[in-house]
N, C-alpha and C positions, 0 to 999 in steps of 0.2 A: 627277774628270774632269781631265786634265792641261791646263795653259794652253797655248794655241798659241805656239808660237815666233814671235816677230816677223819679218817678211819682211825680206828683204835691203834695205838702205836704197839709194835712188836719189837722186843729186844730178845734177839736170836744169838744162842752160844754155839760157835763151831769148837769142838774139841780136838778136831783134826786126828792125827794118829797119835793121841795121848789119852792115857786112861786105862787102868785095869780095875778089877771090882771093887778095890778099896776106894776109888775115886768117887763112887755112889755117896759117900759120906758128904761130899759137896753138894750134892743134889738135894739132901736133907738138910743142910744149911741154908740152901736156898729158899727151900719151902718154908722154913721158919721165919724167914723175913718177907715172904710174900703173902701179907696180910690182907684182910678183906679190903682195906682202903687202896692198897696198891692194885690188886688184882682188879678193880673196877675202873683203873686208869690206863693199865699197860698189859699186854699178854707176853708171857715168858716162854720162851723154846730152848732146849737143850738138845745139841745134836751130838752125841756120843759117838765112838767108834761102833762099826757094825756089830762087834762082839757083845757090846753092852745096852744095845737097843731094846732088848726084851727086858732084860734086869732092871734098866732105867724106868721103862714104861710101867712096870710092877711097882718100882719105889715110888713113882710119881702119882699113883692112884691117890685121888683125892686131895692132891695139892693144887690144882688147876695149872700146873706146869706142863705143857706139851713136850713131846719127844720126837726127833727127827732123825732121818739119815742124812748122811752125806753125800750120797750119789746113789745112782741105781742104772740098772741097765734099762735098754729101750723095749726088749722084749719080755714077755711076761715069764717065760720058761724056756729050756732048751740046753742045748750042749754048750753052756758057756761058762766053763771051769773058773771058779774063782769069783764070778760075777754075782750079784744080788737083784733081784727083780723089784720093782716097786709095791707088787703085791706080796712080796716075801716081807717088805720092810712094814708094810700095813699089818700084816699078819703077826709081826713080832710087837706092835703096838704103836708104831711111829704114825704120825698124824702131818709130818712135813718131810720133805727131803731137798737138800740143796743139790742144785744142778748148775754145771758151768762153772764152778770156782776157778780161778786163775791158775790154780795148782793143778787142777785136771786138765784145763785147756794146755797148759805148759808141759807139764809132767807125762801126759797121755796122748797129747795131739789131738785134744778134742775140738771139733770144728762147731760152728753155729748150728749147723745141721743136726750134728749128734746131741747137742745140748736141747735143740727144739724136741728131737724125738724122745728124749728123757722127760721132758717136762710134760709132752703129751702122755707118755706112760705114767707118769705120777697122776696126772687127772683121771686116767683109766682105773687106776688102783684106789681112786678116792683120798689121795695126798694132794697137799698144796705143794707147789713146786717154788722153791726160791731160786731163780735164775740171776745168776751173777753176771755182771758186766765191768769192764773197767780196762784203763789203758795203762801202757807200761811207762817207765820214765823216758824213754827215747821217743814215744808217741806223744806224750805231754810237752817235751822239748820242742818237738817238731811242729807243734800248734795242732795236732790231730785229734786231741781228746774228744771233743764232741763227735767228729766224723767216725772214729772207732767206737764209741759207745753206742752211736746210732745204728751202726752197721750191725753191731753184736745184737743189739735190742731187736731190729727187724728179723734177724736170722735166726734167734733163739726163742722167741715167745711164740707158742703154738696158736693157730687160729680157734677162736672160740674161747679163749681165756677170759675169766671172769675174777672179779675180786675175792671169791672164795675158793679159787683154785690157783692164784698166781701172786707171787710177792717177788718184787725185783730189788737186786742188792747192788748198788754201785759200790765198788771195792778198786780204788785205784792201785794197779799192782806195787806200784813202788812204795805205797804207804802201807803194805801188808808185813806187819812184824817188825818194821823198821824204826818204829817211834816217830815218824814222820806223818804229818797229815796236809792236806790241802787247806787253802784258807776257807772262811767260810763262805766268801763271795765265789770262790771256785766250786765249793759243792752245790751253793744254790744254783749255779750257772748249769751244772751238769742235771741235778735233779729236776728243775725247770724243764730242760730239753727232754728228759726222759718222760715226764708227765706229758709234755706235748705230743710226744710220738705215741705214747700209749693211747691218746685220744684217736690217733689213726688207726693203731693195731687192734684195740679192743673195743673202741668206740667212745663218744664224748660223754655218754651216761655212764658208762662202767669205770672210765680211768679215774675220777677222782676216789675211787674206793679202793684203787690197787696200791698197797702200800709200798712205797719205795724207801728201802733201808740204806744208811750210809755204813760202810765198813772200811778198816784200815787203821791200826792203830787207836781204836777207841778204848779209852780208860775213864775211871771216875774224875779226873781232873780235866778232860776235855768233853765230857759227853754232854753236860748242860748246854755248853755253846754249840756244839754240833747239831744236838737235838732240837734245838730252838730254830734251825734254819727252814726257811720255808720249804714244803715238799720234803721234808725228812721226817718219815713216818716211824723211825726208830732206828736200830742198829743191828748190824751182824758182827759180833764180836768173836775176836780168836783168842789170843792168849789170855786175855783178862776173864774170860768165861771159864777158866780153869779153877778159879778159886771164888767161892761163894761170896767173900767180903768184896772182892773187885766186880764181880757180875752185879751184885745188887746194888753196888755203889753207882753203877751205871744206870740200872732199872729206877733206882730211888730218884732219880732227876725228874721223875714224872709225879712225884707226890705232889 
């Protein structure tokens, strides 16, 4: 049986709670560096704060850069003051939405079940859900990394997910914004486990096509090494996605 081809890589930028309208000039600079050759090798995605989703989607027209949201509510509408539905993000021009980021899990007490409901909502609205998983430093030091990530994955990925509705992002919590990264062997071990679990969750035929991103202090200086690891199909980039030069330096490893 032939080995399935690796999916087209995805380099996604998560701007978090950063960026006013002037930050969209960085999107323009990213577009300038996203030439035809690079477009053929890697997909780019930028997830700005919700206030910029529509403006970014307009600015990105014709650039082939996708725009996404950073979170959504599980319900399509209702008395949910301050929340945004997946349908609202899609209406604003988003194609993706991040769900279950460790900052949402920690700061807002989101459970795996909540994340799963949000991922299902994304699919309902025609968005691709980027489901985030990852262990804390204490969990890693206790030797529980694989168990924690496996539990999160099983509890957060909705039934019926397919490669065109699901991306998984492994982000060790202790590596986010700290400058620390796991060894490539550590990354390979976790991503291999995620791929194996996906075979059980979405099926052996679909699992090879689900992109698994690595996130956590990804920068131009370490991107090539991390992106070369087996079962790493791109990156979820935080701080380095705020500047076009850094973000495109990461995407450029695929040239």
